[in-house]
C-alpha positions in Angstrom: 77.7 98.4 120.4 80.2 100.2 118.2 80.7 97.1 116.1 77.0 96.9 115.5 76.9 100.5 114.4 79.8 100.0 112.0 78.2 96.8 110.6 75.0 98.7 110.1 76.7 101.6 108.4 78.6 99.1 106.1 75.3 97.4 105.2 73.7 100.7 104.4 76.6 101.8 102.2 76.7 98.5 100.4 73.0 98.9 99.6 73.7 102.3 98.0 76.5 101.1 95.7 75.8 100.4 92.1 76.6 97.0 90.6 79.8 98.4 89.1 80.9 99.8 92.5 80.2 96.4 94.2 82.3 94.8 91.4 85.1 97.3 91.8 85.1 96.8 95.6 85.3 93.0 95.2 88.0 92.9 92.5 89.7 96.3 92.4 89.0 96.3 88.7 87.2 99.1 86.8 85.9 99.3 83.2 83.7 102.2 82.1 83.3 104.2 79.0 81.9 107.7 78.5 81.8 108.1 82.3 81.5 111.2 84.4 84.0 112.4 87.0 81.4 111.5 89.7 81.1 107.9 88.4 84.8 107.3 88.1 85.5 108.8 91.5 82.9 106.5 93.1 84.4 103.4 91.3 87.9 104.4 92.3 86.9 104.8 95.9 85.2 101.4 95.9 88.3 99.7 94.4 90.7 101.5 96.7 91.3 98.8 99.2 92.0 96.2 96.5 94.6 98.5 94.8 96.7 99.6 97.8 100.4 99.4 97.1 102.5 97.6 99.7 104.6 99.8 102.1 108.4 99.1 102.0 111.5 100.2 100.1 110.5 101.5 96.6 112.7 102.3 93.7 110.6 104.9 91.8 110.8 107.8 89.5 109.4 110.0 86.7 111.0 110.6 83.4 110.0 113.2 80.8 110.1 111.4 77.5 109.1 114.4 75.3 107.8 117.9 75.6 106.5 120.3 72.9 105.2 123.8 73.4 104.1 126.6 71.1 107.0 128.8 70.2 107.1 131.9 72.2 109.2 133.9 74.7 108.4 131.5 77.6 109.1 128.2 75.7 112.5 127.7 77.3 111.0 128.3 80.8 108.2 125.8 80.1 110.7 123.2 79.0 112.9 123.8 82.0 109.9 123.5 84.4 109.0 120.2 82.9 112.5 118.9 83.1 112.6 119.8 86.8 109.7 117.3 87.3 112.1 114.4 86.6 113.2 112.4 89.6 114.4 109.1 90.8 114.7 107.8 94.3 115.0 104.6 96.4 113.4 105.2 99.7 111.1 103.8 102.4 107.4 104.4 101.5 104.7 104.2 104.1 101.0 103.4 103.3 100.3 107.1 103.4 103.1 107.8 100.9 101.6 105.2 98.5 97.9 106.2 98.7 96.3 106.6 95.3 95.7 109.9 93.6 92.4 111.5 94.7 90.8 111.7 91.3 88.1 114.1 92.5 90.8 116.8 92.8 91.5 116.7 89.0 88.6 119.0 88.2 90.0 121.7 90.5 93.0 122.1 88.3 91.8 120.9 84.9 88.2 122.0 84.6 85.2 119.8 83.8 86.4 116.3 83.0 84.8 113.2 81.3 86.3 109.7 80.8 85.9 108.3 77.3 87.5 105.2 78.9 88.7 104.1 82.3 90.0 100.5 82.3 91.9 99.2 85.3 91.9 95.4 84.9 94.3 92.5 85.1 97.1 94.7 86.2 96.7 97.0 83.2 95.7 100.6 83.1 94.2 102.3 80.0 92.6 105.7 80.7 91.5 108.6 78.6 90.4 111.8 80.3 89.1 114.9 78.5 88.9 118.1 80.5 87.6 121.5 79.5 88.3 124.7 81.4 85.8 127.6 81.7 87.9 129.5 79.0 87.2 126.6 76.6 90.7 125.3 76.6 90.8 121.5 76.3 93.2 119.0 77.8 93.4 115.3 77.0 95.3 112.9 79.3 96.1 109.3 78.3 97.5 106.8 80.9 98.7 103.4 79.7 100.7 100.8 81.5 100.8 98.4 84.3 99.8 98.7 88.0 100.0 96.4 90.9 100.6 96.2 94.6 104.4 95.8 94.1 105.1 97.7 90.9 103.8 100.2 88.4 105.0 101.5 85.0 102.7 104.0 83.4 103.1 106.4 80.4 101.2 109.6 80.7 100.5 111.7 77.6 99.1 115.2 78.2 98.0 117.5 75.4 96.5 120.9 75.9 95.3 123.3 73.2 95.9 123.2 69.5 99.4 122.8 68.0 100.7 126.2 66.8 98.3 128.1 68.9 99.1 130.0 72.2 98.9 127.7 75.2 99.7 124.5 73.3 101.6 121.9 75.2 102.2 118.2 74.6 104.1 116.3 77.3 104.9 112.6 77.6 106.1 111.2 80.8 106.9 107.8 82.3 106.0 107.1 86.0 107.4 103.9 87.4 108.1 102.2 90.7 109.0 98.8 92.1 108.9 97.5 95.6 112.3 96.1 96.7 111.3 94.8 100.1 110.9 95.8 103.7 112.3 99.1 104.9 115.5 98.7 106.9 115.1 99.9 110.5 111.7 101.7 110.0 108.1 100.9 110.7 106.1 99.8 107.6 102.9 101.7 108.6 
């Protein structure tokens, strides 16, 4: 009986998906332009199962490639805070550790967001996100690189505000990881 209920729920959900969501679910690939947060979140959720990274031992890290802030009394503190984000580790990663970012949470910290482009195809990632906070402050995020089940290498550019104005920040980071194999002596779950 439970299997029938699950099958029925799956069929109902499949009937509610757009053609783009069905394509994302089948291939894990997404390509949209001038899309809303709601549209991209639905496509990401549909593609989720095809994009899961494999549990195991991962060598991963984050490098700050550049950071520029408006001159002011807290510039040194801002630079120090960004530099603290750098990390590198080789460790066992479970499926829970490797779950993709919940994109719907972006608007909680960045304001109202739109996607001039969101392309996740053929192992490549090319995303532009523009967010506006209630104060009118704008942030642009650019993601470019490669993503797969066993490796990723993505450059992230974040620019907030206008150069020379209070609150301006331009940060470029590289986020990378490569699966090295099974975890030694630990469950892969």
